[in-house]
VOKOLMI-374256 format. One record per residue (C-alpha): residue number from 0; residue in three letters; x, y, z. Coordinates in nm, 2 decimals, always signed. Layout:
[NUM,ALA,[X,Y,Z]];
...
//
This chain:
[0,MET,[+2.49,-0.90,+2.85]];
[1,TYR,[+2.23,-1.05,+2.63]];
[2,GLU,[+2.10,-1.26,+2.86]];
[3,LYS,[+1.91,-0.99,+3.09]];
[4,ALA,[+1.78,-0.80,+2.78]];
[5,ILE,[+1.64,-1.12,+2.63]];
[6,ALA,[+1.47,-1.27,+2.95]];
[7,ASP,[+1.33,-0.93,+3.04]];
[8,TYR,[+1.16,-0.95,+2.70]];
[9,VAL,[+1.04,-1.31,+2.71]];
[10,GLN,[+0.89,-1.25,+3.04]];
[11,THR,[+0.70,-0.92,+2.95]];
[12,ASP,[+0.37,-0.94,+2.80]];
[13,ARG,[+0.22,-0.73,+2.56]];
[14,TYR,[+0.10,-0.50,+2.83]];
[15,GLY,[+0.40,-0.48,+2.98]];
[16,ILE,[+0.36,-0.67,+3.29]];
[17,PHE,[+0.68,-0.87,+3.36]];
[18,ASN,[+0.59,-1.26,+3.48]];
[19,ASP,[+0.91,-1.37,+3.65]];
[20,LEU,[+0.90,-1.74,+3.46]];
[21,LYS,[+1.26,-1.82,+3.62]];
[22,PHE,[+1.39,-1.78,+3.25]];
[23,LYS,[+1.74,-1.89,+3.24]];
[24,ALA,[+1.93,-1.88,+2.91]];
[25,LEU,[+2.16,-2.20,+2.86]];
[26,SER,[+2.38,-2.06,+2.62]];
[27,ILE,[+2.40,-1.75,+2.38]];
[28,GLU,[+2.58,-1.82,+2.08]];
[29,LYS,[+2.73,-1.56,+1.84]];
[30,THR,[+2.57,-1.57,+1.45]];
[31,ALA,[+2.68,-1.44,+1.16]];
[32,ASP,[+2.61,-1.08,+1.08]];
[33,ILE,[+2.27,-1.03,+0.90]];
[34,THR,[+2.31,-0.83,+0.59]];
[35,ILE,[+2.03,-0.61,+0.42]];
[36,ALA,[+2.07,-0.84,+0.12]];
[37,ASP,[+1.99,-1.17,+0.37]];
[38,THR,[+1.69,-0.98,+0.48]];
[39,LEU,[+1.56,-0.90,+0.15]];
[40,LYS,[+1.61,-1.29,+0.02]];
[41,LEU,[+1.42,-1.36,+0.35]];
[42,LEU,[+1.12,-1.13,+0.30]];
[43,GLN,[+1.13,-1.21,-0.10]];
[44,THR,[+1.11,-1.59,-0.03]];
[45,GLU,[+0.81,-1.53,+0.21]];
[46,PHE,[+0.66,-1.27,-0.03]];
[47,GLU,[+0.67,-1.56,-0.31]];
[48,LYS,[+0.53,-1.83,-0.06]];
[49,LEU,[+0.26,-1.62,+0.04]];
[50,LEU,[+0.19,-1.50,-0.35]];
[51,ASP,[+0.20,-1.88,-0.41]];
[52,GLU,[-0.05,-1.95,-0.16]];
[53,GLN,[-0.29,-1.65,-0.25]];
[54,ILE,[-0.28,-1.77,-0.61]];
[55,VAL,[-0.35,-2.13,-0.53]];
[56,SER,[-0.65,-2.00,-0.31]];
[57,GLN,[-0.77,-1.77,-0.63]];
[58,GLN,[-0.76,-2.05,-0.81]];
[59,ARG,[-0.99,-2.28,-0.61]];
[60,THR,[-1.24,-2.00,-0.61]];
[61,LEU,[-1.23,-1.96,-0.97]];
[62,ASP,[-1.30,-2.30,-1.02]];
[63,TYR,[-1.56,-2.30,-0.78]];
[64,PHE,[-1.77,-2.04,-0.95]];
[65,ASN,[-1.69,-2.19,-1.30]];
[66,SER,[-1.83,-2.53,-1.19]];
[67,LEU,[-2.16,-2.33,-1.05]];
[68,LEU,[-2.17,-2.15,-1.38]];
[69,LYS,[-2.20,-2.52,-1.55]];
[70,TYR,[-2.44,-2.63,-1.26]];
[71,ASN,[-2.67,-2.29,-1.41]];
[72,GLU,[-2.63,-2.40,-1.78]];
[73,VAL,[-2.74,-2.74,-1.69]];
[74,ASN,[-3.05,-2.60,-1.52]];
[75,ASP,[-3.13,-2.36,-1.77]];
[76,ALA,[-3.11,-2.62,-2.05]];
[77,TRP,[-3.34,-2.85,-1.85]];
[78,ASP,[-3.60,-2.57,-1.78]];
[79,LYS,[-3.61,-2.48,-2.15]];
[80,GLU,[-3.65,-2.86,-2.19]];
[81,GLU,[-3.94,-2.90,-1.93]];
[82,ASN,[-4.08,-2.57,-2.07]];
[83,LYS,[-4.08,-2.70,-2.44]];
[84,GLN,[-3.89,-2.36,-2.53]];
[85,ALA,[-3.56,-2.60,-2.62]];
[86,ARG,[-3.51,-2.59,-2.99]];
[87,SER,[-3.34,-2.93,-3.01]];
[88,ARG,[-3.26,-3.19,-2.72]];
[89,TYR,[-2.99,-3.14,-2.47]];
[90,ILE,[-2.77,-3.41,-2.39]];
[91,ILE,[-2.66,-3.36,-2.03]];
[92,ASP,[-2.34,-3.51,-1.93]];
[93,ALA,[-2.36,-3.57,-1.56]];
[94,SER,[-1.98,-3.64,-1.55]];
[95,THR,[-1.90,-3.27,-1.67]];
[96,ILE,[-2.09,-3.17,-1.34]];
//
């Protein structure tokens, strides 16, 4: 009963064109019923995974721009030093760049 429906779905592309791929299901097993709670748990897990990935990505972006600020601060200090506008000497620690 399900084999024809599955075969038709698998062999039809997104434009509705059927391609005979000689598809045959070797076995179709009955699975446990999926409840709404199961679906919500799955969606919650996927959401949390995506959220974690986005947080990591945003943190990398913030770290990158924070490092640019450090470079700009070093450049500003160097410019002041070269233009004799600095009130005191700057010590630039290259390991922090």
